[in-house]
N, C-alpha and C positions, 0 to 999 in steps of 0.2 A: 502406255503412252497415248491412251485414247481420251484421257480426261481433258476438260477445258483448261485446266491449269497449265497444261503443257502446250497450249496452242497460242498462236499470236492473236492480235486484236481482230484480224480478218477471219479467224476461226479455221483457217486452212493450214498455214505454214506452222511448223513446229517451233516452239520457243527454244531459245538457246540454253535456258536453264529450266530443267524439269522440276527440281526441288532443292531448296536451299535450307541448310540447318546451321544453327549457331547456338552456343551455350547462353543461358540466361541465369541470372542470379541477383540476389539482393546485395547491396553494397553500403556499408557504413564505415566511415573513417574511424580509426582508433581514437583520435583526438579531435575535440571541437576547436581547440586553439593550442598552439605550441609556443612556449616562451623561449625566445632566443636571448633577449636582453631586456627584461621587464623594467629595469631602472631607466633605460633610455627609451622605453616605450616601443621596443622592437619585438613584434610578435608575428607569428605565421598562422594564418587562418585558412580553413578549407571551406569554400562556399559552393552553393549550388549542388549539382549532381556529384561533385567531388566529395561533398560532405556525406550525403546519403541518397540512395535512389533504389526503388524497387525495380524488378524486371519489367521491361517494356514501359517503364514509368507509369505503371498501372495505378489509376486513381490519383495518387498524391505525389508522383514524381516531381512534376513541375511545381505543385503546391509547396512541397518541402523545400525545393530550391528557392522559391520566392520568399518563404518565411525565413530561411537561413540568410538570404541576402539582406532582408529587412533587419534581422537581428544584428548583423554586422554593421549596417548603417547606424542603428541605434547605439551600438558600442562606440563608434567614432563620434557621433553627436554628443554623447554623454561626456566624452573627453573634452570637447569644446566647452561644455557646461561646467566643467571643473569637478566631475565625479571621480573619486579615487580609482586608480587602476584595478585594485583588488576587487572592489565592489562591481565594477563593470565586467571584469573577467568572470566573477562568480555568477552574475546574472546571465551572461552570454552562455556559459557552460550549462546552467540549469535549463534554460529555454531551448538551446540547441539539442541537448540530449532528449528532451521531450519531443521536439520536432522529429528527430531521428527515429524515435520509437513509433511515432505516428506513421512515418513513411514506410517502415518495415511492416507495420501492422496492416497497412492497406495492401501491400504486396503479398502478404501471407494469409490474408483473410483473418481467420481466428487462430492462427499458428499451427493448425493441424492438417493443412493441405486439403480441407474439405470445401471451403468456399473461396479459396485463393489458388492460384496456379502452383505455387511452391510452398514448402514449409521451411521454417528456420533451420539452418544447418551450416556447419563449418568444421574444418579439421580441428582436432584438439589444440594443436599448437596455435592456430589463428584465434580460437576462442580465448585462450589464456593470454595471448598478446593483447587482445582487446581489454581484458580485465586488468592486466598489468599497466596498460596505458591509462586506464581510468583511475587507478590508484594514484598515479603521478599527477594526473589532472586535478583530482579532488584535493590532493595535498597542496598543490601550487595555488589553487583557488580558495583554500581555507574552508573546505566544506566537510561535512560529517563523513568520516571514512567508514562508519558503520551503516551508512544509508546510500552506498554507491549504486546499488541495483534497486531501482524502484519496482513496484509490483508488476508493471507491464514488461519491464526487462527481465524480471525473474521468470515470468511466463514464457517469454521467448527463449531464454537460455534453457529452461527446463524442458521445453518442447524439443529443443535440438539435442539435448544430452540424454534425456530419460524418456524412452518411448512409453506411451500409455499401456498399462497392463504390466509393466516391469518395475513399478515404483516400490513394491514390497518384496521383490525377488532378491533374497540375500546374496545369491551367487552373482547376479548381474550387478547389484549395487557394490558388492565387494570388488569385482573386476573393474567397475567404473572408477571407484576411488583409487585403485592401484594405478590405473592408466592416467588419471588426472594428476595424481601426486608425482608420478614419473615425469610428466611434462612440466609440472611446476619446477621440479629440480633442474630439468634441462634448460628452462628459462633462466634460472639463477646462473647456471654455467655460461649461457650465452651472454648475459649482461655482465658477468664477471670478466669474460674475455674482452668485451668491448670497452671496459673501464681501463683507461691508460694509467691510472694511478695504482693499479694492482699488478702483481707479478705474473700475469698470464698463465702459461701452461703448468708451472710448478704449483701454483695455488689451486688450479683446477684438479690436479691429481690428488691433492690433499682433500679437497671437497668431495670428490668421488669416493675416495677411500672411507671418509667419515660417513657418508650417506649409506654405503654398502654395509658398514658395521651396524647401522641402525635399521636395516631393512626388515628384520624380523619383528622389531618393535613398532614399526610405522603404523600398522593398522590398529594397535591398541592405545596409541597416544593421540590426543587431539592436536590441532595445528599449533597451538601455543606451546604445549609440552614438548612436542617434537622439535620445534625450532630452537627452543631454549636448550634442550639437551644437545642438539646438533652443534650449537655455538659454544657450549660450555667446555668442551674438551678439544677444540680445534687447536692444533699446535702451529700457530702463526704469530707474527709480530703484532704489537699493539696497534700500529698504524693501519695495517691491513685489516685487523679485526674491526676497528672503528668504521672504516669505509665499507666493509662487508656487512656489518650490522645495520648501518644506515647510509645509503638507502636500500641496498640490495635485498638483504634478508627481511627488512621491514616490509618491503613491497610484496615479496613472494609469500610472506606470512599472511598478508591481507588477501592475496589471490587465493591461497589455500582456504581461508575463511569463507570467501565468496563461493568457492566450489561446494563447500559443505552447505552453505545457505541454499544453493540451487537444488541440490539433491533433496535436502530436507523439505524445501518448498514443494517439490514434486510429490513427495510422499504424503505430506499433509493435504495437498490439494486433492489427491486421490481419495483419501479417507473422508474428506468433506465434500466430495462430488464437485470439485473445482476444476478438474481437467476436462472441460467440455468445450466443444467447438464454438458455442455462443450461448447466450442466455435463452435462446429459442429452445434449447434442449430441455430447459426447466419449465417451459411454458405449458400450463395445464391444457388438456384437451377440452373441446366444447362440452358443455354440460350434457347435451342430449346424446353424447356417445356413451355415457355411463348411467344416467338415470332417465326416467320417463318424464318428458316435458309436456304432458297433456295440458297443463294449465295454460301454456302458451299457445299450443295448437288449437285448443278448444275455442279460443277467441276467433281464430281464422275460420273455423267451421261455423261458428254462430253467425259471423258476418256473411258467409256464403249462403246460409239458410235464410237469413233475413232478405238478402238480395233476391234469392229465388222466389220467396213468398211475394216480394214486391212485384217482380215480373209476372208472376201468376195472377196477382190481383189486377195488374194493368191489362193483361191479355183478356181477362174476364170482363173488365170494364169496357174495353173497345168492342168486344163481341156483343155486349148489351146495347150498344148504340144502334145497331141494326142496319147501318148503311154499308155500302161497298167499301168505302175508305176505312171505316171502323174495322171491318172484317180483315182487310189487308194488314192494318197495324196490329191487330190481334194476332194474326199468324206470324208476323215478324217477331213480335215480343215473345210469343210462345217458343219460337225457334231459338231465340237467345237463351231462354230459360232452360231449354234442353241442353244447350252447350255448357251452360253454367253448372247444371246438375252433373253432367259427365265429369267436368273439372273437379267438382267437389268430391265425387266418388273416387276419382283418381288420387286426389290428395289424401283421402282417408286411407286408401289401400297403401299408398307409398309411406304414410306415417306408420301404419301398422307393420309393414315389412321392415322399415328402418329400426323400429323398436325391437323387433325380433332379432334382427342382425346385431343390434347393440348388445342384447342379452347374450347372444352366442359368443361375440367377441369378448365380452366380460368374463364369461365362463371359461373360455379357452386361454385368455391371456392374463386375466387379473384375479380370478376367483381363488386360485391356489395361493397367490401372494397374500390376498386378504385373509384367508384362513390361517396362514402361517403367522401373520401379524397378530391376529386375534388370539391364536394359540399361545404366542409368546407373552401376551399380556395376562394370561391366566396364572393363577397361583401354582406353585410346585405341586401342591396336593391335588389340585384339580387336573393338572396335566398327567399326574400319575394314574388317576382314576379313569382317564380317557383310554378306551381300547385302541390298540395299534391300528385297526382298520379305519378308525376315524382320525388318526393323527396325520395332519397335512404334511409334516416333514417326512414321514414314512411313505406317504403317497408320492411326494416329490422324488424320493430316492428310487422308488419302484419305476417311475417314469424314466429316470436317468439310466437305470439298468436296462430298460427296454431299448432306449436309444443306443446305448453302448453295444 
């Protein structure tokens, strides 16, 4: 309790609060707009920070709120201009989803917690609630249901669900699919119970029994095959079947599809080096860290030599004048020449040392990779003729064994 944070403004009396903690997190509403009675123009929208906000409103919290409020004003203005409701709703949905993505992007940095305070994250149930609501929203606004998740939202979802390094781990991906599929089914149960047109608990028992009977086949079937088979042998009346098929199974089928898209996106991004914190990770290093840049440095050396020669000529010219003033100027110019010469020598030494260090770094960090790449480009016959002692892959394995 000796830190300044626990002291009052006078620096003597202790503060009443030593340290305050509170949870922070990103917030994005499941829906950009909810239809209550579209025929009468009655809708429910979420604006400002209720629509989306990053923790501490970092970077774009207020910007997102401002943009969202502007989009709602445009939505109302276009109604006055006579633009059809479905067109206004579609445009508002597209632009608000983009704004929400930008808000979360500012709060998470590049989605991996490196240049932002937090990374994307959510409980499985909340993530599927979001996807479920997006299917309804896109369906109501007559948008393409195959393009619900844009690339930036795929990146966010993949960052939350699939940790880097686990994209191709079959055990993890299998467990993840099992978990997601279980929550998708639970979402179906929840929506079925909430639908007053359906017969509640009795139907839920039938659905659970049918799902358990297909549990062994779930992993071998894609989402369309599974839900087709799920519905094909349900022993329920036609009315309940129609209501269950559309909208409930229709929506969870799409949610299932998006879960597959997210996992597949993470795997492909890993294979093509797309799971990076930012494009800075792909930025090449300066040229002089890899190759000798003497052509550039030589120009600086030549300029220094010319300047030194000019000062030498000036010092000599002043000394030939023979006067006291000439001798003084000659001494001053000669002194400057000495300083310039020392600077030139220092630059030459520094340049030489930097080149030597660059070669050492290249040898330690890049040489083996370069040899492996060159070896891979050789023909099979040439690789076979290469002795093991010169094989860079064997050398790499020997180093790994030493480390182990």
